[in-house]
C-alpha positions as CSV (number, residue, x, y, z in Angstrom):
1,M,110.1,78.9,86.9
2,T,107.1,81.3,86.5
3,R,105.5,82.4,89.9
4,P,102.0,81.2,90.3
5,R,99.4,83.8,89.7
6,A,96.6,84.8,92.0
7,V,93.3,87.0,91.7
8,V,91.9,88.2,94.9
9,V,87.9,88.9,94.6
10,V,86.4,91.0,97.3
11,T,82.7,91.2,97.6
12,G,80.2,93.7,99.3
13,S,78.0,96.2,97.8
14,E,79.2,98.6,100.8
15,L,82.7,98.5,99.4
16,V,81.7,99.5,96.0
17,R,79.7,102.2,97.4
18,G,82.6,103.6,99.6
19,D,80.6,103.1,102.7
20,R,83.5,100.9,104.1
21,R,87.2,100.4,103.0
22,D,88.6,97.1,101.9
23,L,91.2,95.7,104.3
24,N,91.1,92.2,102.9
25,G,92.6,92.8,99.5
26,P,95.7,94.4,100.8
27,F,96.1,91.7,103.5
28,L,95.8,88.9,101.2
29,A,98.0,90.7,98.4
30,A,100.7,90.9,100.9
31,E,100.4,87.5,102.3
32,L,100.5,85.9,98.7
33,L,103.4,88.0,97.8
34,R,105.8,87.1,100.6
35,R,104.9,83.6,99.8
36,G,106.0,83.8,96.4
37,V,102.7,83.9,94.7
38,E,102.1,87.0,92.2
39,P,98.8,89.0,93.3
40,A,97.9,89.8,89.9
41,R,94.8,91.6,90.6
42,I,92.4,92.7,93.4
43,V,88.9,92.9,92.1
44,I,86.2,94.5,94.2
45,V,82.5,93.7,93.2
46,G,79.1,94.3,94.6
47,D,76.5,91.7,95.7
48,R,74.8,91.6,92.0
49,E,75.0,88.2,90.7
50,E,76.4,89.1,87.2
51,E,79.2,91.1,88.7
52,L,80.4,88.4,91.1
53,E,80.0,85.8,88.3
54,G,82.2,87.7,86.2
55,A,85.1,88.3,88.6
56,L,85.0,84.6,89.7
57,A,85.0,83.7,85.9
58,E,88.4,85.7,85.7
59,G,89.7,84.6,89.1
60,L,89.5,80.8,88.0
61,R,91.8,81.4,85.1
62,A,94.5,82.1,87.7
63,D,96.4,79.3,89.7
64,L,94.8,80.5,93.0
65,C,91.5,82.7,93.4
66,V,90.9,84.1,97.0
67,V,87.3,85.1,97.5
68,S,86.1,87.1,100.6
69,G,82.8,87.8,101.7
70,G,79.2,86.9,100.9
71,L,79.0,83.7,103.3
72,G,76.2,85.0,105.3
73,P,72.8,83.5,105.7
74,T,70.9,86.1,103.8
75,H,69.5,86.0,100.2
76,D,72.4,88.4,98.9
77,D,75.1,86.3,100.1
78,R,75.9,84.5,97.0
79,T,79.5,83.6,97.0
80,V,79.3,79.7,97.7
81,E,76.5,79.3,95.2
82,L,78.4,81.3,92.4
83,V,81.8,79.6,93.3
84,A,80.0,76.3,92.5
85,R,78.5,77.4,89.2
86,A,82.0,78.8,88.0
87,A,83.6,75.6,89.0
88,G,81.0,73.6,87.2
89,V,80.1,71.5,90.5
90,G,76.8,71.0,92.7
91,L,76.1,71.8,96.1
92,R,75.6,69.7,98.9
93,L,74.6,69.9,102.6
94,D,77.6,69.5,104.9
95,E,76.0,67.4,107.9
96,G,78.9,68.4,110.1
97,L,78.8,72.1,109.3
98,H,75.0,71.9,109.8
99,R,75.3,70.5,113.5
100,E,78.1,72.8,114.1
101,I,76.4,76.3,112.9
102,G,73.1,74.9,114.1
103,G,74.4,74.8,117.6
104,I,75.9,78.2,117.4
105,S,72.6,79.4,116.2
106,R,70.4,77.4,118.7
107,A,72.6,79.0,121.6
108,F,71.9,82.7,120.1
109,A,68.3,82.0,119.6
110,Q,68.1,80.9,123.1
111,R,69.8,84.1,124.5
112,M,67.4,86.2,122.3
113,S,64.3,84.3,123.5
114,R,63.5,83.8,119.8
115,P,62.5,80.2,118.1
116,Y,65.3,78.3,116.4
117,V,63.1,77.9,113.4
118,D,63.7,81.7,112.5
119,F,67.5,80.7,111.8
120,E,67.1,77.1,110.2
121,Q,66.9,78.2,106.8
122,G,70.1,80.7,107.2
123,V,72.0,77.7,108.9
124,R,71.2,75.4,106.0
125,K,72.2,77.9,103.5
126,Q,75.7,78.5,105.4
127,A,76.1,74.8,105.7
128,T,75.7,74.0,102.1
129,I,79.0,74.2,100.1
130,P,80.3,73.1,96.7
131,E,80.7,69.5,96.1
132,G,84.3,68.4,96.8
133,A,85.1,71.5,98.9
134,L,87.1,71.2,102.0
135,S,85.9,73.1,105.4
136,L,88.6,75.2,107.1
137,G,86.3,75.4,110.0
138,L,84.0,78.5,111.3
139,A,84.7,82.1,112.2
140,G,81.3,82.9,113.6
141,T,78.9,81.1,111.5
142,A,80.8,81.4,108.3
143,P,82.8,78.3,106.9
144,G,86.0,78.8,105.1
145,L,86.2,76.6,102.1
146,V,89.0,75.2,99.6
147,L,87.8,73.9,96.4
148,E,89.9,72.7,93.4
149,A,88.5,74.0,90.2
150,G,90.4,72.5,87.4
151,E,94.0,74.1,87.4
152,C,92.7,76.8,89.7
153,V,92.5,76.4,93.6
154,V,89.8,78.6,95.1
155,V,89.7,79.7,98.7
156,V,86.6,81.0,100.1
157,L,86.7,83.5,103.2
158,P,84.4,85.4,105.4
159,G,84.4,89.1,104.9
160,P,85.1,90.5,108.2
161,P,88.9,91.1,108.3
162,G,89.2,89.3,111.8
163,E,87.5,86.2,110.7
164,L,89.2,86.2,107.4
165,Q,92.7,86.4,108.7
166,R,91.7,83.7,111.3
167,L,91.0,81.2,108.7
168,W,93.7,82.3,106.3
169,R,96.0,80.5,108.2
170,F,94.2,77.2,107.9
171,A,93.9,78.0,104.2
172,V,97.5,78.0,103.8
173,E,98.2,74.8,105.7
174,S,95.4,73.1,103.4
175,E,96.8,70.5,100.7
176,P,95.5,72.2,97.7
177,V,97.1,75.6,98.7
178,R,100.3,73.9,99.7
179,G,100.6,72.5,96.4
180,I,100.5,76.1,94.6
181,L,102.9,77.2,97.1
182,A,105.4,74.4,96.4
183,R,105.5,75.9,93.1
184,A,106.4,79.2,94.7
185,R,109.9,81.0,95.4
186,P,109.3,83.5,97.9
187,P,111.3,86.6,97.3
188,D,113.6,88.4,99.4
189,V,111.9,91.7,100.5
190,R,114.0,94.9,101.5
191,L,112.2,97.6,103.1
192,L,113.6,101.0,103.2
193,R,111.8,103.8,105.1
194,F,112.8,107.6,104.8
195,F,111.4,110.7,106.6
196,G,112.3,114.3,105.4
197,A,113.3,113.4,101.8
198,S,110.9,114.3,98.9
199,E,109.5,111.4,96.9
200,S,111.1,113.0,93.7
201,A,114.6,112.9,95.6
202,V,114.1,109.3,96.3
203,A,112.9,108.6,92.9
204,K,116.0,110.4,91.7
205,A,118.4,108.4,93.8
206,L,117.0,105.3,92.6
207,A,117.2,106.0,89.2
208,D,121.0,107.3,89.6
209,A,121.5,103.8,91.3
210,G,120.6,102.3,88.2
211,G,116.8,101.6,88.8
212,D,115.2,98.3,89.4
213,G,115.3,95.4,87.0
214,D,117.6,92.2,86.7
215,G,115.4,90.4,89.3
216,V,114.7,93.5,91.5
217,E,111.5,95.2,91.7
218,A,111.3,98.3,93.4
219,T,108.3,100.4,94.5
220,I,108.1,103.9,95.9
221,C,105.1,105.0,98.0
222,A,104.6,108.4,99.8
223,R,102.7,107.9,103.0
224,D,102.2,110.9,105.3
225,F,105.7,112.6,104.7
226,E,107.3,109.0,104.7
227,I,108.9,107.5,101.8
228,H,108.8,103.9,101.7
229,V,111.0,102.0,99.2
230,D,109.9,98.2,98.9
231,M,112.4,96.0,96.9
232,Y,111.3,92.5,95.8
233,V,114.3,90.4,95.0
234,Q,114.0,87.3,93.1
235,P,116.4,84.2,94.0
236,G,120.0,85.1,92.4
237,A,119.4,88.7,92.4
238,E,120.6,89.4,96.0
239,G,123.9,91.0,94.9
240,R,122.1,93.4,92.4
241,A,119.9,94.2,95.4
242,D,122.8,94.8,97.8
243,E,124.4,97.3,95.3
244,L,121.1,98.8,94.5
245,T,120.3,99.5,98.3
246,S,123.8,100.9,99.0
247,Q,123.7,103.5,96.1
248,L,120.3,104.3,97.0
249,V,121.0,104.9,100.6
250,A,124.2,106.9,100.1
251,P,122.8,110.2,99.3
252,L,119.8,109.8,101.4
253,D,121.5,108.3,104.6
254,R,120.4,111.2,107.1
255,Y,116.6,110.5,106.0
256,L,116.7,106.8,106.4
257,F,114.9,105.7,109.9
258,S,114.1,102.1,109.3
259,L,115.4,98.9,107.2
260,D,112.3,96.8,108.5
261,E,108.6,96.7,108.9
262,R,108.7,98.8,112.1
263,R,106.7,101.8,112.2
264,V,107.8,105.1,113.7
265,E,105.8,104.7,116.9
266,E,107.3,101.3,117.4
267,L,111.0,102.8,117.1
268,V,110.1,105.8,119.5
269,L,108.8,102.9,122.1
270,D,112.0,101.1,121.5
271,L,114.3,104.2,122.0
272,C,112.4,105.1,125.1
273,G,112.5,101.6,126.7
274,A,116.0,101.3,126.0
275,R,117.0,104.1,128.0
276,G,114.2,103.4,130.7
277,L,112.3,106.6,129.7
278,T,108.5,107.1,130.0
279,L,106.4,109.1,127.3
280,A,103.5,111.3,127.3
281,T,101.7,113.3,124.6
282,A,100.0,117.0,124.6
283,E,97.7,117.4,121.6
284,S,95.5,120.1,120.2
285,C,94.7,119.8,116.3
286,T,95.6,116.1,116.2
287,G,92.9,115.3,118.9
288,G,94.7,112.1,120.3
289,M,96.2,110.9,116.8
290,V,99.6,110.5,118.2
291,A,98.5,108.5,121.5
292,E,96.5,106.3,119.2
293,R,99.5,105.4,117.1
294,L,101.4,104.7,120.3
295,T,99.0,102.8,122.0
296,S,98.3,100.7,118.8
297,V,101.5,98.9,119.6
298,P,101.3,95.9,121.9
299,G,103.3,96.4,125.2
300,S,103.2,100.1,124.7
301,S,102.1,100.6,128.4
302,R,105.6,100.0,129.5
303,V,106.7,103.4,128.1
304,F,103.6,105.6,127.3
305,L,101.8,106.9,130.5
306,G,98.9,108.7,128.8
307,G,98.1,111.9,126.8
308,V,96.1,115.1,127.2
309,V,94.0,116.4,124.4
310,A,93.8,120.1,125.1
311,Y,91.8,121.4,122.3
312,A,90.3,124.6,124.0
313,D,92.4,127.1,125.4
314,E,90.7,126.7,128.9
315,V,92.0,123.0,129.1
316,K,95.6,123.9,128.0
317,K,95.6,126.2,130.8
318,A,93.9,124.0,133.4
319,E,95.4,120.5,132.4
320,L,98.9,121.5,131.1
321,G,99.4,124.7,132.9
322,V,100.0,126.9,129.9
323,P,100.2,130.4,131.2
324,A,97.2,132.7,130.2
325,E,99.6,135.6,129.2
326,L,101.5,133.4,126.8
327,L,98.4,132.3,125.0
328,E,97.3,136.0,124.8
329,R,100.5,137.1,123.5
330,H,101.5,134.4,121.2
331,G,98.1,132.5,120.5
332,A,97.2,128.8,120.6
333,V,99.1,128.0,117.7
334,S,102.6,129.0,118.3
335,A,105.8,127.6,119.0
336,E,105.6,129.2,122.5
337,T,102.5,127.2,123.3
338,A,103.7,124.1,121.8
339,A,106.7,124.2,124.2
340,A,104.5,124.9,127.1
341,M,102.1,122.3,126.3
342,A,105.2,119.6,126.3
343,A,106.5,121.0,129.4
344,G,103.1,120.8,130.9
345,A,102.5,117.1,129.8
346,R,105.9,116.1,131.6
347,E,105.1,117.9,134.7
348,R,101.5,116.9,135.0
349,L,101.9,113.1,133.9
350,G,105.5,112.6,135.6
351,A,106.8,111.6,132.1
352,D,110.5,111.7,131.1
353,V,109.7,112.7,127.5
354,A,106.7,114.6,126.1
355,V,105.7,115.7,122.6
356,A,103.2,118.3,121.8
357,V,101.3,119.3,118.8
358,T,99.1,122.6,118.0
359,G,98.0,123.9,114.6
360,I,95.3,124.6,112.3
361,A,93.8,121.8,110.6
362,G,91.1,123.7,108.7
363,P,89.1,124.1,106.7
364,D,88.4,127.2,108.3
365,G,90.3,129.2,110.8
366,G,93.6,130.3,109.0
367,S,94.8,133.8,108.1
368,D,97.5,135.2,106.3
369,E,99.7,135.0,109.3
370,K,98.9,131.7,110.4
371,P,97.3,129.7,107.3
372,V,95.4,126.5,107.5
373,G,97.8,123.6,107.6
374,L,100.3,125.5,110.0
375,V,101.5,123.0,112.8
376,Y,103.7,123.7,115.5
377,L,105.5,120.8,117.3
378,H,107.8,120.6,120.3
379,A,109.4,117.4,122.0
380,E,111.2,117.6,125.3
381,S,113.2,115.4,127.3
382,P,115.8,115.5,130.2
383,F,118.7,115.8,127.8
384,G,117.3,118.5,125.4
385,S,114.4,119.4,123.2
386,R,113.5,119.9,119.5
387,T,111.0,121.9,118.0
388,A,109.5,122.2,114.2
389,D,106.9,124.0,112.4
390,F,105.5,123.0,109.0
391,V,102.6,124.3,106.7
392,F,101.2,120.8,105.7
393,P,99.1,120.6,102.5
394,G,96.1,118.6,102.0
395,D,92.8,118.5,103.8
396,R,91.8,118.4,107.4
397,E,92.4,114.7,107.8
398,G,95.5,114.8,105.8
399,I,96.9,117.6,107.9
400,R,96.0,115.9,111.1
401,R,97.9,112.6,109.9
402,R,100.8,114.3,108.8
403,A,101.2,116.3,112.0
404,A,100.9,113.1,114.1
405,V,103.5,111.3,111.9
406,T,105.8,114.4,112.3
407,A,105.6,114.6,115.9
408,L,106.5,110.8,116.5
409,H,109.6,111.4,114.0
410,L,110.5,114.6,116.3
411,V,110.5,112.4,119.4
412,R,112.6,109.9,117.4
413,R,115.2,112.2,116.3
414,L,115.6,113.6,119.8
415,L,115.9,110.4,121.5
416,A,118.3,109.1,118.8
417,Q,120.2,112.5,119.2
418,N,120.6,112.9,115.4
419,R,121.0,116.9,115.8
420,D,122.6,117.3,112.2
421,E,119.3,116.2,110.9
422,P,116.7,119.0,109.8
423,A,113.5,118.6,111.8
């Protein structure tokens, strides 16, 4: 059975200009893939009528076309009108939507002390939908829609990622989309995550194991010193996937840190939680990025106490107790300072475990002795410590991201007590 194909059309001139990053395309592609629908293409287009028309014409040749954005009340929100034109149907005012959107807009007008008449034209515009379309409900004042257009099912969703994701779950429950999904066979997904191995080493191990094919599709992606291998396994190819996984992991086992979707920060928090340990951070060049990743995990407050962003030497001394003579002798970017920062975070915040990062993120500030990209890391716990230093390649943002990820892996290795692994 051939998998149903989908095209995702993401609209918004701000995305084309690069003012904002597209979050909807990757989310929808992942959602489709895990349901067994092939995301054949993600098309990002601006608000110009001819560009969106062309993208929709392509999208309607697929089994499923998911469109995000362009559902607002202004003149450049053209998605509904152009979807109707592409599907060859007219437009109609949905009275139920008109009342619902109107109620929201009346309340807003009252709070803003503005006359409702200022909003009525936009309300009618948002309540006008293609003939035959089903409403998925509202996110804000924008309705999600499902429309059958010949052999294609079109799903229209709002652009803000939170609103899109809220209405997407109703879209997959709608009868037209369920009909598409009934023809799909979700693949078995195997996720392998490595840290410390190069992308070329992982690629070689995959090739030596026989490579993908025969019902197994493998992708390799480098993400801030982590190497992610995703295997999509078609029904009947499970044995082949087991063999490929086993042979791939064998030479790289020491670098394997996850066989599921959990991020390193989740693993660190789980390891701390399992041992009843609390955690703190002390950061200089990363400016709180390690703490941000930890606090992005729901429930992290059970483990993570807090962090100190000690950018200036005076803050390192005052808030973390780093001795002035140590800073004078070794400098702020040194293994000795990283160790003192971690010890200070443990003491000042009362944590069992602490990790510290200090380095030169650039673009300025480097020297022959201490180049841009040099980062020192130190993790400390009641049962030992680990230290590492790297010269990370890349621009300022890349160096900071890689340093934050590496700091978390240093803690993970310390907590897992994998002392035979290189830091």
